[in-house]
Backbone as CSV, one residue per row, in Angstrom:
resi,resn,N_x,N_y,N_z,CA_x,CA_y,CA_z,C_x,C_y,C_z
1,MET,-0.856,19.345,-2.536,-0.288,18.779,-3.746,0.440,17.444,-3.482
2,ALA,1.128,17.396,-2.315,1.818,16.150,-1.982,0.878,14.998,-1.851
3,MET,-0.280,15.232,-1.284,-1.277,14.103,-1.153,-1.715,13.590,-2.467
4,PHE,-1.847,14.488,-3.458,-2.252,14.025,-4.781,-1.144,13.194,-5.418
5,VAL,0.094,13.619,-5.285,1.216,12.861,-5.878,1.351,11.490,-5.198
6,LEU,1.306,11.495,-3.864,1.455,10.252,-3.113,0.316,9.261,-3.451
7,LEU,-0.913,9.733,-3.467,-2.026,8.811,-3.717,-2.060,8.334,-5.160
8,THR,-1.681,9.223,-6.096,-1.635,8.807,-7.515,-0.521,7.776,-7.711
9,ALA,0.592,8.000,-7.075,1.679,7.021,-7.183,1.302,5.704,-6.556
10,ALA,0.565,5.723,-5.429,0.137,4.504,-4.785,-0.858,3.727,-5.699
11,VAL,-1.757,4.429,-6.353,-2.723,3.775,-7.224,-2.007,3.203,-8.440
12,ALA,-1.102,3.959,-9.005,-0.368,3.458,-10.198,0.480,2.252,-9.839
13,LEU,1.136,2.299,-8.719,1.941,1.118,-8.290,1.033,-0.082,-7.960
14,GLY,-0.108,0.205,-7.392,-1.044,-0.847,-7.107,-1.587,-1.504,-8.379
15,ALA,-1.787,-0.682,-9.439,-2.210,-1.267,-10.739,-1.121,-2.161,-11.299
16,TYR,0.155,-1.754,-11.158,1.258,-2.574,-11.586,1.386,-3.877,-10.779
17,ILE,1.190,-3.759,-9.501,1.211,-4.968,-8.668,0.075,-5.893,-9.001
18,LEU,-1.109,-5.368,-9.330,-2.208,-6.207,-9.765,-1.877,-6.913,-11.095
19,LEU,-1.239,-6.205,-11.998,-0.773,-6.831,-13.270,0.176,-7.983,-12.954
20,LEU,1.113,-7.765,-12.064,2.056,-8.834,-11.669,1.323,-10.000,-11.047
21,TRP,0.304,-9.666,-10.231,-0.473,-10.752,-9.544,-1.176,-11.637,-10.574
22,PHE,-1.728,-10.975,-11.603,-2.358,-11.789,-12.694,-1.388,-12.623,-13.452
23,ARG,-0.167,-12.240,-13.482,0.903,-13.029,-14.133,1.476,-14.072,-13.236
24,GLY,1.093,-14.090,-11.952,1.572,-15.068,-11.021,2.844,-14.671,-10.270
25,ALA,3.265,-13.435,-10.424,4.505,-12.982,-9.758,4.122,-12.163,-8.516
26,ARG,5.022,-12.151,-7.561,4.808,-11.388,-6.344,6.074,-10.715,-5.939
27,LYS,6.035,-9.410,-5.769,7.233,-8.613,-5.434,6.990,-7.949,-4.046
28,PRO,7.475,-8.552,-2.991,7.201,-7.921,-1.649,7.736,-6.514,-1.499
29,ALA,8.839,-6.203,-2.131,9.373,-4.803,-1.989,8.409,-3.816,-2.605
30,LEU,7.835,-4.148,-3.745,6.865,-3.259,-4.374,5.626,-3.095,-3.512
31,ILE,5.166,-4.214,-2.929,3.996,-4.172,-2.023,4.271,-3.284,-0.839
32,GLY,5.445,-3.347,-0.284,5.821,-2.478,0.834,5.879,-1.024,0.416
33,PHE,6.369,-0.747,-0.742,6.434,0.618,-1.240,5.039,1.141,-1.494
34,HIS,4.150,0.255,-2.034,2.749,0.632,-2.229,2.086,0.978,-0.920
35,LEU,2.385,0.211,0.124,1.865,0.466,1.422,2.315,1.815,1.951
36,LEU,3.623,2.098,1.836,4.154,3.396,2.298,3.542,4.585,1.549
37,LEU,3.445,4.441,0.239,2.838,5.544,-0.560,1.379,5.778,-0.153
38,GLY,0.634,4.686,-0.017,-0.801,4.817,0.313,-0.993,5.448,1.698
39,LEU,-0.284,4.942,2.690,-0.431,5.490,4.025,0.086,6.905,4.119
40,GLY,1.116,7.226,3.388,1.632,8.628,3.371,0.609,9.562,2.752
41,GLY,-0.036,9.114,1.694,-1.042,9.933,1.050,-2.239,10.172,1.948
42,VAL,-2.682,9.050,2.630,-3.829,9.197,3.502,-3.481,10.104,4.683
43,GLU,-2.257,9.929,5.225,-1.841,10.803,6.328,-1.777,12.307,5.927
44,SER,-1.300,12.552,4.728,-1.241,13.937,4.271,-2.661,14.466,4.036
45,LEU,-3.618,13.651,3.629,-4.963,14.102,3.518,-5.589,14.392,4.854
46,VAL,-5.274,13.612,5.862,-5.785,13.853,7.214,-5.199,15.150,7.751
47,VAL,-3.925,15.364,7.533,-3.274,16.637,7.979,-3.899,17.824,7.264
48,PHE,-4.131,17.663,5.936,-4.768,18.752,5.184,-6.135,19.092,5.736
49,LEU,-6.903,18.077,6.099,-8.237,18.302,6.640,-8.186,19.029,7.990
50,HIS,-7.208,18.679,8.810,-7.107,19.311,10.112,-6.569,20.735,10.063
51,GLN,-5.699,21.015,9.092,-5.057,22.344,9.013,-5.874,23.350,8.240
52,ASN,-6.678,22.922,7.306,-7.505,23.834,6.504,-8.921,23.898,7.028
53,ASP,-9.491,25.035,6.944,-10.857,25.213,7.394,-11.781,24.991,6.237
54,LEU,-12.383,23.831,6.122,-13.320,23.577,5.037,-14.752,23.707,5.496
55,ALA,-14.971,24.374,6.602,-16.360,24.532,7.120,-17.184,25.401,6.185
56,ASP,-16.528,26.249,5.360,-17.254,27.118,4.450,-18.018,26.279,3.367
57,ASP,-17.442,25.143,3.027,-18.069,24.317,2.009,-18.112,22.828,2.548
58,PRO,-19.195,22.525,3.304,-19.233,21.184,3.923,-19.306,20.027,2.903
59,SER,-19.762,20.324,1.701,-19.843,19.223,0.702,-18.416,18.792,0.303
60,VAL,-17.486,19.713,0.232,-16.124,19.366,-0.099,-15.504,18.548,1.040
61,ARG,-15.794,18.971,2.279,-15.287,18.227,3.435,-15.843,16.825,3.462
62,ARG,-17.152,16.681,3.140,-17.755,15.336,3.123,-17.096,14.461,2.095
63,LEU,-16.754,15.001,0.915,-16.052,14.207,-0.085,-14.749,13.685,0.473
64,ALA,-13.991,14.503,1.169,-12.725,14.073,1.702,-12.938,13.016,2.792
65,LEU,-13.988,13.179,3.600,-14.219,12.190,4.647,-14.655,10.832,4.061
66,VAL,-15.473,10.882,3.008,-15.871,9.627,2.377,-14.645,8.920,1.735
67,ALA,-13.792,9.717,1.094,-12.557,9.161,0.522,-11.671,8.561,1.630
68,LEU,-11.548,9.235,2.757,-10.773,8.712,3.846,-11.391,7.383,4.369
69,GLY,-12.690,7.310,4.444,-13.361,6.061,4.887,-13.083,4.894,3.923
70,LEU,-13.130,5.205,2.634,-12.848,4.158,1.669,-11.373,3.762,1.660
71,PHE,-10.489,4.751,1.872,-9.076,4.386,1.987,-8.803,3.589,3.250
72,GLY,-9.550,3.872,4.297,-9.444,3.049,5.504,-9.891,1.587,5.277
73,ALA,-10.980,1.445,4.540,-11.439,0.077,4.190,-10.425,-0.616,3.266
74,ALA,-9.799,0.146,2.356,-8.797,-0.444,1.518,-7.560,-0.902,2.339
75,ALA,-7.159,-0.057,3.278,-5.987,-0.378,4.134,-6.336,-1.603,4.977
76,PHE,-7.536,-1.681,5.568,-7.919,-2.814,6.391,-7.933,-4.118,5.622
77,SER,-8.567,-4.050,4.440,-8.656,-5.291,3.640,-7.313,-5.653,3.053
78,GLY,-6.473,-4.677,2.736,-5.134,-4.961,2.283,-4.254,-5.637,3.325
79,PHE,-4.417,-5.162,4.606,-3.612,-5.728,5.679,-4.104,-7.111,6.076
80,THR,-5.418,-7.342,6.025,-5.941,-8.654,6.524,-5.935,-9.729,5.479
81,ALA,-5.818,-9.427,4.225,-5.833,-10.444,3.127,-4.712,-11.464,3.341
82,PRO,-3.495,-11.073,3.612,-2.418,-12.071,3.751,-2.548,-12.932,4.995
83,LEU,-3.397,-12.563,5.945,-3.571,-13.319,7.157,-4.359,-14.641,6.937
84,PHE,-5.040,-14.713,5.795,-5.845,-15.914,5.542,-5.054,-17.028,4.870
85,GLY,-3.844,-16.726,4.441,-2.921,-17.752,3.901,-3.532,-18.647,2.844
86,LYS,-3.732,-19.902,3.170,-4.157,-20.867,2.170,-5.638,-20.779,1.820
87,ASN,-6.427,-20.026,2.511,-7.810,-19.870,2.226,-7.950,-18.828,1.111
88,TYR,-7.770,-19.302,-0.140,-7.687,-18.387,-1.253,-9.019,-17.658,-1.483
89,ARG,-10.132,-18.252,-1.212,-11.401,-17.579,-1.461,-11.527,-16.345,-0.579
90,ALA,-11.243,-16.463,0.683,-11.338,-15.340,1.601,-10.277,-14.275,1.259
91,ALA,-9.046,-14.726,0.965,-7.970,-13.750,0.659,-8.302,-13.010,-0.652
92,ASN,-8.779,-13.714,-1.637,-9.082,-13.070,-2.875,-10.271,-12.134,-2.744
93,SER,-11.246,-12.479,-1.900,-12.378,-11.559,-1.673,-11.871,-10.293,-1.002
94,LEU,-10.973,-10.411,-0.034,-10.439,-9.230,0.631,-9.576,-8.397,-0.341
95,LEU,-8.828,-9.029,-1.235,-8.065,-8.294,-2.203,-8.990,-7.580,-3.203
96,GLY,-10.106,-8.202,-3.543,-11.107,-7.556,-4.388,-11.720,-6.346,-3.704
97,ALA,-11.955,-6.491,-2.414,-12.496,-5.325,-1.627,-11.422,-4.229,-1.530
98,HIS,-10.173,-4.615,-1.402,-9.061,-3.702,-1.350,-8.987,-2.862,-2.629
99,VAL,-9.007,-3.576,-3.769,-8.942,-2.875,-5.060,-10.163,-1.992,-5.247
100,GLY,-11.346,-2.530,-5.011,-12.557,-1.772,-5.231,-12.679,-0.533,-4.358
101,SER,-12.426,-0.663,-3.082,-12.541,0.509,-2.209,-11.435,1.476,-2.453
102,GLY,-10.229,0.978,-2.834,-9.131,1.901,-3.177,-9.417,2.720,-4.411
103,VAL,-9.944,2.084,-5.456,-10.232,2.797,-6.701,-11.383,3.788,-6.506
104,VAL,-12.440,3.374,-5.855,-13.560,4.298,-5.610,-13.156,5.430,-4.721
105,GLY,-12.320,5.112,-3.662,-11.836,6.151,-2.827,-10.953,7.163,-3.550
106,PHE,-10.145,6.655,-4.511,-9.300,7.539,-5.280,-10.097,8.427,-6.227
107,LEU,-11.156,7.893,-6.821,-12.039,8.676,-7.694,-12.741,9.765,-6.899
108,ILE,-13.188,9.443,-5.676,-13.802,10.451,-4.860,-12.765,11.464,-4.368
109,PHE,-11.533,11.028,-4.136,-10.473,11.967,-3.747,-10.226,12.920,-4.897
110,ILE,-10.209,12.455,-6.152,-10.016,13.313,-7.330,-11.146,14.367,-7.386
111,ALA,-12.404,13.903,-7.094,-13.480,14.871,-7.090,-13.299,15.923,-5.982
112,PHE,-12.815,15.511,-4.835,-12.535,16.428,-3.753,-11.414,17.388,-4.145
113,PHE,-10.343,16.838,-4.698,-9.167,17.681,-5.040,-9.469,18.680,-6.170
114,SER,-10.359,18.322,-7.076,-10.723,19.253,-8.124,-11.592,20.375,-7.627
115,ARG,-12.217,20.260,-6.500,-13.066,21.325,-5.965,-12.373,22.246,-5.010
116,LEU,-11.088,22.039,-4.782,-10.318,22.912,-3.896,-10.048,24.251,-4.544
């Protein structure tokens, strides 16, 4: 249950940060909190996968692993986007990949969570 709350809060805060980004504002404290919520949710999902035996239903386990892969892609693109600085095209492409992989990962996570 904690992983669902953490990941939902991370997605909701990410949507608010995206709205602020469209308005031209940037709140580093919110970005840091988004990072903590997202990594906490992913970590709790990893712990859940290691502690529970999902070998009885491999399709459910695969859903969780695909969601983890997409969350990993979201984390990587979210971390690397600020490294490009003034190269707006590359940074914006990475932010687009961050949003896309995060949203798709969250939808797959919801499918996984609903099958538990």
